[in-house]
PDB file of N, CA, C and O in Angstrom:
ATOM      1  N   UNK A   1     113.139 104.704 113.848  1.00  0.00           N
ATOM      2  CA  UNK A   1     112.141 103.730 113.472  1.00  0.00           C
ATOM      3  C   UNK A   1     112.519 102.368 114.045  1.00  0.00           C
ATOM      4  O   UNK A   1     113.662 101.928 113.927  1.00  0.00           O
ATOM      5  N   UNK A   2     111.543 101.708 114.669  1.00  0.00           N
ATOM      6  CA  UNK A   2     111.751 100.368 115.191  1.00  0.00           C
ATOM      7  C   UNK A   2     111.461  99.341 114.124  1.00  0.00           C
ATOM      8  O   UNK A   2     110.468  99.456 113.406  1.00  0.00           O
ATOM      9  N   UNK A   3     112.306  98.345 114.008  1.00  0.00           N
ATOM     10  CA  UNK A   3     112.102  97.274 113.051  1.00  0.00           C
ATOM     11  C   UNK A   3     111.727  95.996 113.784  1.00  0.00           C
ATOM     12  O   UNK A   3     112.210  95.735 114.886  1.00  0.00           O
ATOM     13  N   UNK A   4     110.872  95.210 113.168  1.00  0.00           N
ATOM     14  CA  UNK A   4     110.473  93.923 113.721  1.00  0.00           C
ATOM     15  C   UNK A   4     111.597  92.940 113.451  1.00  0.00           C
ATOM     16  O   UNK A   4     111.916  92.678 112.291  1.00  0.00           O
ATOM     17  N   UNK A   5     112.208  92.387 114.500  1.00  0.00           N
ATOM     18  CA  UNK A   5     113.358  91.503 114.293  1.00  0.00           C
ATOM     19  C   UNK A   5     113.332  90.255 115.170  1.00  0.00           C
ATOM     20  O   UNK A   5     114.382  89.665 115.426  1.00  0.00           O
ATOM     21  N   UNK A   6     112.176  89.849 115.627  1.00  0.00           N
ATOM     22  CA  UNK A   6     112.060  88.650 116.440  1.00  0.00           C
ATOM     23  C   UNK A   6     112.202  87.405 115.559  1.00  0.00           C
ATOM     24  O   UNK A   6     111.714  87.384 114.429  1.00  0.00           O
ATOM     25  N   UNK A   7     112.863  86.383 116.070  1.00  0.00           N
ATOM     26  CA  UNK A   7     113.022  85.109 115.356  1.00  0.00           C
ATOM     27  C   UNK A   7     111.835  84.198 115.672  1.00  0.00           C
ATOM     28  O   UNK A   7     111.274  84.259 116.766  1.00  0.00           O
ATOM     29  N   UNK A   8     111.454  83.354 114.708  1.00  0.00           N
ATOM     30  CA  UNK A   8     110.312  82.458 114.862  1.00  0.00           C
ATOM     31  C   UNK A   8     110.660  81.065 114.363  1.00  0.00           C
ATOM     32  O   UNK A   8     111.639  80.878 113.639  1.00  0.00           O
ATOM     33  N   UNK A   9     109.845  80.086 114.759  1.00  0.00           N
ATOM     34  CA  UNK A   9     110.023  78.708 114.267  1.00  0.00           C
ATOM     35  C   UNK A   9     109.513  78.553 112.850  1.00  0.00           C
ATOM     36  O   UNK A   9     110.089  77.808 112.057  1.00  0.00           O
ATOM     37  N   UNK A  10     108.421  79.262 112.521  1.00  0.00           N
ATOM     38  CA  UNK A  10     107.792  79.136 111.203  1.00  0.00           C
ATOM     39  C   UNK A  10     107.430  80.505 110.646  1.00  0.00           C
ATOM     40  O   UNK A  10     107.045  81.414 111.381  1.00  0.00           O
ATOM     41  N   UNK A  11     107.564  80.631 109.323  1.00  0.00           N
ATOM     42  CA  UNK A  11     107.243  81.874 108.613  1.00  0.00           C
ATOM     43  C   UNK A  11     106.267  81.548 107.500  1.00  0.00           C
ATOM     44  O   UNK A  11     106.486  80.604 106.740  1.00  0.00           O
ATOM     45  N   UNK A  12     105.189  82.321 107.394  1.00  0.00           N
ATOM     46  CA  UNK A  12     104.170  82.098 106.375  1.00  0.00           C
ATOM     47  C   UNK A  12     104.029  83.353 105.536  1.00  0.00           C
ATOM     48  O   UNK A  12     103.747  84.434 106.053  1.00  0.00           O
ATOM     49  N   UNK A  13     104.227  83.198 104.239  1.00  0.00           N
ATOM     50  CA  UNK A  13     104.010  84.293 103.304  1.00  0.00           C
ATOM     51  C   UNK A  13     102.826  83.946 102.422  1.00  0.00           C
ATOM     52  O   UNK A  13     102.696  82.816 101.950  1.00  0.00           O
ATOM     53  N   UNK A  14     101.958  84.934 102.204  1.00  0.00           N
ATOM     54  CA  UNK A  14     100.736  84.691 101.445  1.00  0.00           C
ATOM     55  C   UNK A  14     100.593  85.736 100.345  1.00  0.00           C
ATOM     56  O   UNK A  14     100.726  86.935 100.589  1.00  0.00           O
ATOM     57  N   UNK A  15     100.320  85.265  99.135  1.00  0.00           N
ATOM     58  CA  UNK A  15      99.931  86.138  98.031  1.00  0.00           C
ATOM     59  C   UNK A  15      98.417  85.959  97.913  1.00  0.00           C
ATOM     60  O   UNK A  15      97.935  84.975  97.352  1.00  0.00           O
ATOM     61  N   UNK A  16      97.683  86.926  98.450  1.00  0.00           N
ATOM     62  CA  UNK A  16      96.234  86.798  98.613  1.00  0.00           C
ATOM     63  C   UNK A  16      95.483  87.442  97.454  1.00  0.00           C
ATOM     64  O   UNK A  16      95.729  88.594  97.096  1.00  0.00           O
ATOM     65  N   UNK A  17      94.569  86.680  96.883  1.00  0.00           N
ATOM     66  CA  UNK A  17      93.683  87.173  95.822  1.00  0.00           C
ATOM     67  C   UNK A  17      92.246  86.927  96.258  1.00  0.00           C
ATOM     68  O   UNK A  17      92.013  86.364  97.327  1.00  0.00           O
ATOM     69  N   UNK A  18      91.292  87.338  95.452  1.00  0.00           N
ATOM     70  CA  UNK A  18      89.886  87.210  95.832  1.00  0.00           C
ATOM     71  C   UNK A  18      89.476  85.753  96.037  1.00  0.00           C
ATOM     72  O   UNK A  18      88.879  85.429  97.064  1.00  0.00           O
ATOM     73  N   UNK A  19      89.780  84.872  95.092  1.00  0.00           N
ATOM     74  CA  UNK A  19      89.320  83.482  95.167  1.00  0.00           C
ATOM     75  C   UNK A  19      90.377  82.499  95.649  1.00  0.00           C
ATOM     76  O   UNK A  19      90.034  81.445  96.185  1.00  0.00           O
ATOM     77  N   UNK A  20      91.652  82.820  95.472  1.00  0.00           N
ATOM     78  CA  UNK A  20      92.722  81.913  95.883  1.00  0.00           C
ATOM     79  C   UNK A  20      93.832  82.688  96.585  1.00  0.00           C
ATOM     80  O   UNK A  20      93.929  83.911  96.488  1.00  0.00           O
ATOM     81  N   UNK A  21      94.656  81.934  97.288  1.00  0.00           N
ATOM     82  CA  UNK A  21      95.859  82.509  97.908  1.00  0.00           C
ATOM     83  C   UNK A  21      96.984  81.497  97.761  1.00  0.00           C
ATOM     84  O   UNK A  21      96.783  80.293  97.926  1.00  0.00           O
ATOM     85  N   UNK A  22      98.166  82.002  97.448  1.00  0.00           N
ATOM     86  CA  UNK A  22      99.337  81.135  97.355  1.00  0.00           C
ATOM     87  C   UNK A  22     100.060  81.226  98.682  1.00  0.00           C
ATOM     88  O   UNK A  22     100.458  82.312  99.103  1.00  0.00           O
ATOM     89  N   UNK A  23     100.232  80.098  99.339  1.00  0.00           N
ATOM     90  CA  UNK A  23     100.794  80.051 100.686  1.00  0.00           C
ATOM     91  C   UNK A  23     102.143  79.357 100.654  1.00  0.00           C
ATOM     92  O   UNK A  23     102.283  78.271 100.091  1.00  0.00           O
ATOM     93  N   UNK A  24     103.129  79.989 101.261  1.00  0.00           N
ATOM     94  CA  UNK A  24     104.446  79.393 101.420  1.00  0.00           C
ATOM     95  C   UNK A  24     104.808  79.454 102.900  1.00  0.00           C
ATOM     96  O   UNK A  24     104.757  80.521 103.512  1.00  0.00           O
ATOM     97  N   UNK A  25     105.171  78.320 103.467  1.00  0.00           N
ATOM     98  CA  UNK A  25     105.579  78.259 104.873  1.00  0.00           C
ATOM     99  C   UNK A  25     107.000  77.716 104.925  1.00  0.00           C
ATOM    100  O   UNK A  25     107.306  76.684 104.328  1.00  0.00           O
ATOM    101  N   UNK A  26     107.860  78.423 105.645  1.00  0.00           N
ATOM    102  CA  UNK A  26     109.259  78.037 105.826  1.00  0.00           C
ATOM    103  C   UNK A  26     109.518  77.766 107.300  1.00  0.00           C
ATOM    104  O   UNK A  26     108.842  78.319 108.168  1.00  0.00           O
ATOM    105  N   UNK A  27     110.495  76.915 107.579  1.00  0.00           N
ATOM    106  CA  UNK A  27     110.948  76.780 108.966  1.00  0.00           C
ATOM    107  C   UNK A  27     112.069  77.787 109.212  1.00  0.00           C
ATOM    108  O   UNK A  27     112.455  78.528 108.307  1.00  0.00           O
ATOM    109  N   UNK A  28     112.581  77.811 110.422  1.00  0.00           N
ATOM    110  CA  UNK A  28     113.600  78.815 110.786  1.00  0.00           C
ATOM    111  C   UNK A  28     114.910  78.644 110.020  1.00  0.00           C
ATOM    112  O   UNK A  28     115.711  79.577 109.957  1.00  0.00           O
ATOM    113  N   UNK A  29     115.138  77.467 109.438  1.00  0.00           N
ATOM    114  CA  UNK A  29     116.341  77.232 108.640  1.00  0.00           C
ATOM    115  C   UNK A  29     116.133  77.569 107.161  1.00  0.00           C
ATOM    116  O   UNK A  29     117.064  77.469 106.362  1.00  0.00           O
ATOM    117  N   UNK A  30     114.908  77.970 106.802  1.00  0.00           N
ATOM    118  CA  UNK A  30     114.626  78.316 105.420  1.00  0.00           C
ATOM    119  C   UNK A  30     114.133  77.160 104.574  1.00  0.00           C
ATOM    120  O   UNK A  30     113.970  77.309 103.363  1.00  0.00           O
ATOM    121  N   UNK A  31     113.891  76.012 105.188  1.00  0.00           N
ATOM    122  CA  UNK A  31     113.369  74.851 104.477  1.00  0.00           C
ATOM    123  C   UNK A  31     111.901  75.078 104.124  1.00  0.00           C
ATOM    124  O   UNK A  31     111.108  75.443 104.992  1.00  0.00           O
ATOM    125  N   UNK A  32     111.533  74.868 102.864  1.00  0.00           N
ATOM    126  CA  UNK A  32     110.146  75.041 102.431  1.00  0.00           C
ATOM    127  C   UNK A  32     109.311  73.871 102.955  1.00  0.00           C
ATOM    128  O   UNK A  32     109.605  72.711 102.668  1.00  0.00           O
ATOM    129  N   UNK A  33     108.276  74.185 103.719  1.00  0.00           N
ATOM    130  CA  UNK A  33     107.389  73.173 104.279  1.00  0.00           C
ATOM    131  C   UNK A  33     106.076  73.079 103.506  1.00  0.00           C
ATOM    132  O   UNK A  33     105.515  71.993 103.355  1.00  0.00           O
ATOM    133  N   UNK A  34     105.594  74.212 103.022  1.00  0.00           N
ATOM    134  CA  UNK A  34     104.360  74.284 102.241  1.00  0.00           C
ATOM    135  C   UNK A  34     104.587  75.279 101.117  1.00  0.00           C
ATOM    136  O   UNK A  34     105.191  76.333 101.319  1.00  0.00           O
ATOM    137  N   UNK A  35     104.098  74.939  99.928  1.00  0.00           N
ATOM    138  CA  UNK A  35     104.198  75.838  98.779  1.00  0.00           C
ATOM    139  C   UNK A  35     103.061  75.480  97.848  1.00  0.00           C
ATOM    140  O   UNK A  35     103.246  74.712  96.903  1.00  0.00           O
ATOM    141  N   UNK A  36     101.853  76.044  98.113  1.00  0.00           N
ATOM    142  CA  UNK A  36     100.710  75.668  97.286  1.00  0.00           C
ATOM    143  C   UNK A  36      99.617  76.724  97.249  1.00  0.00           C
ATOM    144  O   UNK A  36      99.565  77.635  98.075  1.00  0.00           O
ATOM    145  N   UNK A  37      98.764  76.570  96.278  1.00  0.00           N
ATOM    146  CA  UNK A  37      97.638  77.450  96.043  1.00  0.00           C
ATOM    147  C   UNK A  37      96.396  76.847  96.697  1.00  0.00           C
ATOM    148  O   UNK A  37      96.100  75.670  96.489  1.00  0.00           O
ATOM    149  N   UNK A  38      95.665  77.642  97.488  1.00  0.00           N
ATOM    150  CA  UNK A  38      94.449  77.163  98.151  1.00  0.00           C
ATOM    151  C   UNK A  38      93.359  78.222  98.018  1.00  0.00           C
ATOM    152  O   UNK A  38      93.622  79.345  97.587  1.00  0.00           O
ATOM    153  N   UNK A  39      92.137  77.856  98.389  1.00  0.00           N
ATOM    154  CA  UNK A  39      91.028  78.808  98.374  1.00  0.00           C
ATOM    155  C   UNK A  39      91.273  79.917  99.388  1.00  0.00           C
ATOM    156  O   UNK A  39      91.884  79.685 100.431  1.00  0.00           O
ATOM    157  N   UNK A  40      90.803  81.106  99.086  1.00  0.00           N
ATOM    158  CA  UNK A  40      90.920  82.247 100.003  1.00  0.00           C
ATOM    159  C   UNK A  40      89.762  82.242 100.989  1.00  0.00           C
ATOM    160  O   UNK A  40      88.823  83.030 100.875  1.00  0.00           O
ATOM    161  N   UNK A  41      89.848  81.342 101.954  1.00  0.00           N
ATOM    162  CA  UNK A  41      88.834  81.268 103.002  1.00  0.00           C
ATOM    163  C   UNK A  41      89.535  81.106 104.348  1.00  0.00           C
ATOM    164  O   UNK A  41      90.643  80.572 104.411  1.00  0.00           O
ATOM    165  N   UNK A  42      88.900  81.562 105.416  1.00  0.00           N
ATOM    166  CA  UNK A  42      89.487  81.352 106.739  1.00  0.00           C
ATOM    167  C   UNK A  42      89.717  79.872 107.033  1.00  0.00           C
ATOM    168  O   UNK A  42      90.734  79.510 107.625  1.00  0.00           O
ATOM    169  N   UNK A  43      88.789  79.021 106.629  1.00  0.00           N
ATOM    170  CA  UNK A  43      88.910  77.584 106.895  1.00  0.00           C
ATOM    171  C   UNK A  43      90.127  76.986 106.189  1.00  0.00           C
ATOM    172  O   UNK A  43      90.866  76.200 106.781  1.00  0.00           O
ATOM    173  N   UNK A  44      90.334  77.361 104.919  1.00  0.00           N
ATOM    174  CA  UNK A  44      91.488  76.843 104.179  1.00  0.00           C
ATOM    175  C   UNK A  44      92.788  77.347 104.781  1.00  0.00           C
ATOM    176  O   UNK A  44      93.764  76.603 104.874  1.00  0.00           O
ATOM    177  N   UNK A  45      92.803  78.608 105.189  1.00  0.00           N
ATOM    178  CA  UNK A  45      94.000  79.170 105.811  1.00  0.00           C
ATOM    179  C   UNK A  45      94.333  78.449 107.116  1.00  0.00           C
ATOM    180  O   UNK A  45      95.473  78.033 107.322  1.00  0.00           O
ATOM    181  N   UNK A  46      93.345  78.300 107.992  1.00  0.00           N
ATOM    182  CA  UNK A  46      93.588  77.636 109.275  1.00  0.00           C
ATOM    183  C   UNK A  46      94.004  76.184 109.096  1.00  0.00           C
ATOM    184  O   UNK A  46      94.824  75.675 109.861  1.00  0.00           O
ATOM    185  N   UNK A  47      93.453  75.520 108.107  1.00  0.00           N
ATOM    186  CA  UNK A  47      93.820  74.123 107.844  1.00  0.00           C
ATOM    187  C   UNK A  47      95.272  74.003 107.382  1.00  0.00           C
ATOM    188  O   UNK A  47      95.999  73.125 107.847  1.00  0.00           O
ATOM    189  N   UNK A  48      95.696  74.878 106.474  1.00  0.00           N
ATOM    190  CA  UNK A  48      97.046  74.756 105.926  1.00  0.00           C
ATOM    191  C   UNK A  48      98.118  75.144 106.945  1.00  0.00           C
ATOM    192  O   UNK A  48      99.229  74.615 106.896  1.00  0.00           O
ATOM    193  N   UNK A  49      97.804  76.063 107.873  1.00  0.00           N
ATOM    194  CA  UNK A  49      98.809  76.467 108.860  1.00  0.00           C
ATOM    195  C   UNK A  49      98.750  75.634 110.138  1.00  0.00           C
ATOM    196  O   UNK A  49      99.633  75.754 110.987  1.00  0.00           O
ATOM    197  N   UNK A  50      97.733  74.798 110.288  1.00  0.00           N
ATOM    198  CA  UNK A  50      97.530  74.040 111.529  1.00  0.00           C
ATOM    199  C   UNK A  50      98.781  73.332 112.049  1.00  0.00           C
ATOM    200  O   UNK A  50      99.073  73.448 113.240  1.00  0.00           O
ATOM    201  N   UNK A  51      99.541  72.598 111.215  1.00  0.00           N
ATOM    202  CA  UNK A  51     100.712  71.888 111.743  1.00  0.00           C
ATOM    203  C   UNK A  51     101.867  72.806 112.163  1.00  0.00           C
ATOM    204  O   UNK A  51     102.809  72.356 112.815  1.00  0.00           O
ATOM    205  N   UNK A  52     101.795  74.087 111.792  1.00  0.00           N
ATOM    206  CA  UNK A  52     102.920  75.001 112.006  1.00  0.00           C
ATOM    207  C   UNK A  52     102.559  76.171 112.910  1.00  0.00           C
ATOM    208  O   UNK A  52     103.319  77.135 113.001  1.00  0.00           O
ATOM    209  N   UNK A  53     101.427  76.105 113.569  1.00  0.00           N
ATOM    210  CA  UNK A  53     100.905  77.251 114.316  1.00  0.00           C
ATOM    211  C   UNK A  53     101.781  77.677 115.481  1.00  0.00           C
ATOM    212  O   UNK A  53     101.756  78.843 115.875  1.00  0.00           O
ATOM    213  N   UNK A  54     102.549  76.763 116.034  1.00  0.00           N
ATOM    214  CA  UNK A  54     103.395  77.149 117.153  1.00  0.00           C
ATOM    215  C   UNK A  54     104.480  78.115 116.669  1.00  0.00           C
ATOM    216  O   UNK A  54     105.334  77.756 115.858  1.00  0.00           O
ATOM    217  N   UNK A  55     104.428  79.325 117.171  1.00  0.00           N
ATOM    218  CA  UNK A  55     105.397  80.369 116.847  1.00  0.00           C
ATOM    219  C   UNK A  55     105.449  80.666 115.350  1.00  0.00           C
ATOM    220  O   UNK A  55     106.518  80.650 114.739  1.00  0.00           O
ATOM    221  N   UNK A  56     104.294  80.934 114.775  1.00  0.00           N
ATOM    222  CA  UNK A  56     104.160  81.243 113.349  1.00  0.00           C
ATOM    223  C   UNK A  56     103.976  82.736 113.160  1.00  0.00           C
ATOM    224  O   UNK A  56     103.166  83.355 113.849  1.00  0.00           O
ATOM    225  N   UNK A  57     104.712  83.315 112.241  1.00  0.00           N
ATOM    226  CA  UNK A  57     104.505  84.714 111.861  1.00  0.00           C
ATOM    227  C   UNK A  57     103.972  84.720 110.432  1.00  0.00           C
ATOM    228  O   UNK A  57     104.444  83.966 109.581  1.00  0.00           O
ATOM    229  N   UNK A  58     102.983  85.580 110.175  1.00  0.00           N
ATOM    230  CA  UNK A  58     102.299  85.620 108.890  1.00  0.00           C
ATOM    231  C   UNK A  58     102.469  86.997 108.258  1.00  0.00           C
ATOM    232  O   UNK A  58     102.305  88.025 108.915  1.00  0.00           O
ATOM    233  N   UNK A  59     102.800  86.994 106.971  1.00  0.00           N
ATOM    234  CA  UNK A  59     102.863  88.231 106.192  1.00  0.00           C
ATOM    235  C   UNK A  59     102.101  88.003 104.902  1.00  0.00           C
ATOM    236  O   UNK A  59     102.174  86.923 104.317  1.00  0.00           O
ATOM    237  N   UNK A  60     101.365  89.020 104.451  1.00  0.00           N
ATOM    238  CA  UNK A  60     100.561  88.862 103.247  1.00  0.00           C
ATOM    239  C   UNK A  60     100.787  90.004 102.269  1.00  0.00           C
ATOM    240  O   UNK A  60     100.838  91.173 102.652  1.00  0.00           O
ATOM    241  N   UNK A  61     100.920  89.642 101.004  1.00  0.00           N
ATOM    242  CA  UNK A  61     100.936  90.605  99.905  1.00  0.00           C
ATOM    243  C   UNK A  61      99.579  90.430  99.264  1.00  0.00           C
ATOM    244  O   UNK A  61      99.253  89.355  98.759  1.00  0.00           O
ATOM    245  N   UNK A  62      98.787  91.489  99.284  1.00  0.00           N
ATOM    246  CA  UNK A  62      97.408  91.288  98.882  1.00  0.00           C
ATOM    247  C   UNK A  62      96.766  92.555  98.326  1.00  0.00           C
ATOM    248  O   UNK A  62      97.373  93.625  98.277  1.00  0.00           O
ATOM    249  N   UNK A  63      95.532  92.387  97.916  1.00  0.00           N
ATOM    250  CA  UNK A  63      94.734  93.499  97.448  1.00  0.00           C
ATOM    251  C   UNK A  63      93.750  93.887  98.540  1.00  0.00           C
ATOM    252  O   UNK A  63      93.991  93.581  99.708  1.00  0.00           O
ATOM    253  N   UNK A  64      92.671  94.536  98.207  1.00  0.00           N
ATOM    254  CA  UNK A  64      91.728  95.054  99.195  1.00  0.00           C
ATOM    255  C   UNK A  64      91.027  93.992 100.022  1.00  0.00           C
ATOM    256  O   UNK A  64      90.310  94.337 100.962  1.00  0.00           O
ATOM    257  N   UNK A  65      91.202  92.730  99.715  1.00  0.00           N
ATOM    258  CA  UNK A  65      90.484  91.666 100.428  1.00  0.00           C
ATOM    259  C   UNK A  65      91.234  91.140 101.653  1.00  0.00           C
ATOM    260  O   UNK A  65      90.893  90.068 102.151  1.00  0.00           O
ATOM    261  N   UNK A  66      92.225  91.842 102.146  1.00  0.00           N
ATOM    262  CA  UNK A  66      93.078  91.352 103.232  1.00  0.00           C
ATOM    263  C   UNK A  66      92.407  91.332 104.591  1.00  0.00           C
ATOM    264  O   UNK A  66      92.856  90.600 105.473  1.00  0.00           O
ATOM    265  N   UNK A  67      91.346  92.108 104.798  1.00  0.00           N
ATOM    266  CA  UNK A  67      90.794  92.308 106.137  1.00  0.00           C
ATOM    267  C   UNK A  67      90.424  91.007 106.836  1.00  0.00           C
ATOM    268  O   UNK A  67      90.651  90.876 108.039  1.00  0.00           O
ATOM    269  N   UNK A  68      89.859  90.039 106.113  1.00  0.00           N
ATOM    270  CA  UNK A  68      89.446  88.797 106.770  1.00  0.00           C
ATOM    271  C   UNK A  68      90.654  88.032 107.295  1.00  0.00           C
ATOM    272  O   UNK A  68      90.581  87.408 108.354  1.00  0.00           O
ATOM    273  N   UNK A  69      91.765  88.075 106.561  1.00  0.00           N
ATOM    274  CA  UNK A  69      92.976  87.374 106.996  1.00  0.00           C
ATOM    275  C   UNK A  69      93.537  88.011 108.265  1.00  0.00           C
ATOM    276  O   UNK A  69      93.948  87.306 109.186  1.00  0.00           O
ATOM    277  N   UNK A  70      93.554  89.326 108.313  1.00  0.00           N
ATOM    278  CA  UNK A  70      94.012  90.025 109.520  1.00  0.00           C
ATOM    279  C   UNK A  70      93.104  89.711 110.705  1.00  0.00           C
ATOM    280  O   UNK A  70      93.586  89.525 111.822  1.00  0.00           O
ATOM    281  N   UNK A  71      91.797  89.653 110.472  1.00  0.00           N
ATOM    282  CA  UNK A  71      90.854  89.316 111.545  1.00  0.00           C
ATOM    283  C   UNK A  71      91.091  87.908 112.076  1.00  0.00           C
ATOM    284  O   UNK A  71      91.082  87.695 113.288  1.00  0.00           O
ATOM    285  N   UNK A  72      91.303  86.945 111.181  1.00  0.00           N
ATOM    286  CA  UNK A  72      91.565  85.557 111.600  1.00  0.00           C
ATOM    287  C   UNK A  72      92.857  85.495 112.412  1.00  0.00           C
ATOM    288  O   UNK A  72      92.897  84.871 113.472  1.00  0.00           O
ATOM    289  N   UNK A  73      93.910  86.142 111.917  1.00  0.00           N
ATOM    290  CA  UNK A  73      95.192  86.119 112.639  1.00  0.00           C
ATOM    291  C   UNK A  73      95.076  86.790 113.998  1.00  0.00           C
ATOM    292  O   UNK A  73      95.627  86.296 114.982  1.00  0.00           O
ATOM    293  N   UNK A  74      94.363  87.914 114.064  1.00  0.00           N
ATOM    294  CA  UNK A  74      94.191  88.607 115.343  1.00  0.00           C
ATOM    295  C   UNK A  74      93.419  87.744 116.332  1.00  0.00           C
ATOM    296  O   UNK A  74      93.769  87.685 117.511  1.00  0.00           O
ATOM    297  N   UNK A  75      92.376  87.078 115.862  1.00  0.00           N
ATOM    298  CA  UNK A  75      91.584  86.208 116.743  1.00  0.00           C
ATOM    299  C   UNK A  75      92.411  85.035 117.242  1.00  0.00           C
ATOM    300  O   UNK A  75      92.342  84.685 118.420  1.00  0.00           O
ATOM    301  N   UNK A  76      93.190  84.429 116.363  1.00  0.00           N
ATOM    302  CA  UNK A  76      94.016  83.292 116.747  1.00  0.00           C
ATOM    303  C   UNK A  76      95.183  83.716 117.634  1.00  0.00           C
ATOM    304  O   UNK A  76      95.564  82.977 118.542  1.00  0.00           O
ATOM    305  N   UNK A  77      95.745  84.872 117.391  1.00  0.00           N
ATOM    306  CA  UNK A  77      96.866  85.352 118.208  1.00  0.00           C
ATOM    307  C   UNK A  77      96.420  85.599 119.646  1.00  0.00           C
ATOM    308  O   UNK A  77      97.208  85.458 120.581  1.00  0.00           O
ATOM    309  N   UNK A  78      95.158  85.964 119.813  1.00  0.00           N
ATOM    310  CA  UNK A  78      94.662  86.193 121.167  1.00  0.00           C
ATOM    311  C   UNK A  78      94.655  84.903 121.971  1.00  0.00           C
ATOM    312  O   UNK A  78      94.577  84.940 123.199  1.00  0.00           O
ATOM    313  N   UNK A  79      94.737  83.757 121.290  1.00  0.00           N
ATOM    314  CA  UNK A  79      94.839  82.459 121.962  1.00  0.00           C
ATOM    315  C   UNK A  79      96.283  81.973 121.986  1.00  0.00           C
ATOM    316  O   UNK A  79      96.535  80.793 122.231  1.00  0.00           O
ATOM    317  N   UNK A  80      97.232  82.870 121.735  1.00  0.00           N
ATOM    318  CA  UNK A  80      98.680  82.588 121.754  1.00  0.00           C
ATOM    319  C   UNK A  80      99.068  81.489 120.778  1.00  0.00           C
ATOM    320  O   UNK A  80      99.966  80.697 121.063  1.00  0.00           O
ATOM    321  N   UNK A  81      98.408  81.431 119.641  1.00  0.00           N
ATOM    322  CA  UNK A  81      98.747  80.430 118.622  1.00  0.00           C
ATOM    323  C   UNK A  81      99.867  80.904 117.717  1.00  0.00           C
ATOM    324  O   UNK A  81     100.649  80.088 117.227  1.00  0.00           O
ATOM    325  N   UNK A  82      99.960  82.187 117.487  1.00  0.00           N
ATOM    326  CA  UNK A  82     100.989  82.719 116.607  1.00  0.00           C
ATOM    327  C   UNK A  82     101.197  84.183 116.867  1.00  0.00           C
ATOM    328  O   UNK A  82     100.439  84.806 117.611  1.00  0.00           O
ATOM    329  N   UNK A  83     102.185  84.717 116.278  1.00  0.00           N
ATOM    330  CA  UNK A  83     102.498  86.126 116.404  1.00  0.00           C
ATOM    331  C   UNK A  83     102.386  86.759 115.033  1.00  0.00           C
ATOM    332  O   UNK A  83     102.858  86.187 114.051  1.00  0.00           O
ATOM    333  N   UNK A  84     101.782  87.911 114.947  1.00  0.00           N
ATOM    334  CA  UNK A  84     101.667  88.607 113.665  1.00  0.00           C
ATOM    335  C   UNK A  84     102.305  89.982 113.805  1.00  0.00           C
ATOM    336  O   UNK A  84     102.079  90.661 114.806  1.00  0.00           O
ATOM    337  N   UNK A  85     103.083  90.400 112.842  1.00  0.00           N
ATOM    338  CA  UNK A  85     103.764  91.685 112.967  1.00  0.00           C
ATOM    339  C   UNK A  85     102.831  92.873 112.953  1.00  0.00           C
ATOM    340  O   UNK A  85     103.235  93.972 113.333  1.00  0.00           O
ATOM    341  N   UNK A  86     101.587  92.685 112.523  1.00  0.00           N
ATOM    342  CA  UNK A  86     100.695  93.843 112.462  1.00  0.00           C
ATOM    343  C   UNK A  86      99.914  94.086 113.725  1.00  0.00           C
ATOM    344  O   UNK A  86      99.097  95.006 113.760  1.00  0.00           O
ATOM    345  N   UNK A  87     100.129  93.292 114.786  1.00  0.00           N
ATOM    346  CA  UNK A  87      99.344  93.586 115.999  1.00  0.00           C
ATOM    347  C   UNK A  87     100.123  94.458 116.945  1.00  0.00           C
ATOM    348  O   UNK A  87      99.624  94.807 118.015  1.00  0.00           O
TER     349      UNK A  87
END
C-alpha cells in the first residue's frame, strides 16, 4: 500500500456539517493559523483558505454533504492552487 507522504506549506482540516464547517489551518511547523467555524459554502471555504492557497492540502471529516467540497478542491487544483490527497 502506498501512503501519501508529501510535505506542504499549509494543512487544512475541516469538520464539515450541513450548515457549518469548522476549519483549522496549520503551517508546516504546526503553528495554528486559522481555527474557526464558518458557513458550509464554497464561497466561505475559498475565502478562508485564500491567504494559504499556495501548497495547501485539504482533508475533511464529514457526512454525506462532502461532494461540493471535493468538487471545489478539484476545480481549484486544476489551476495549481493546491494539492488534495484525493485526486
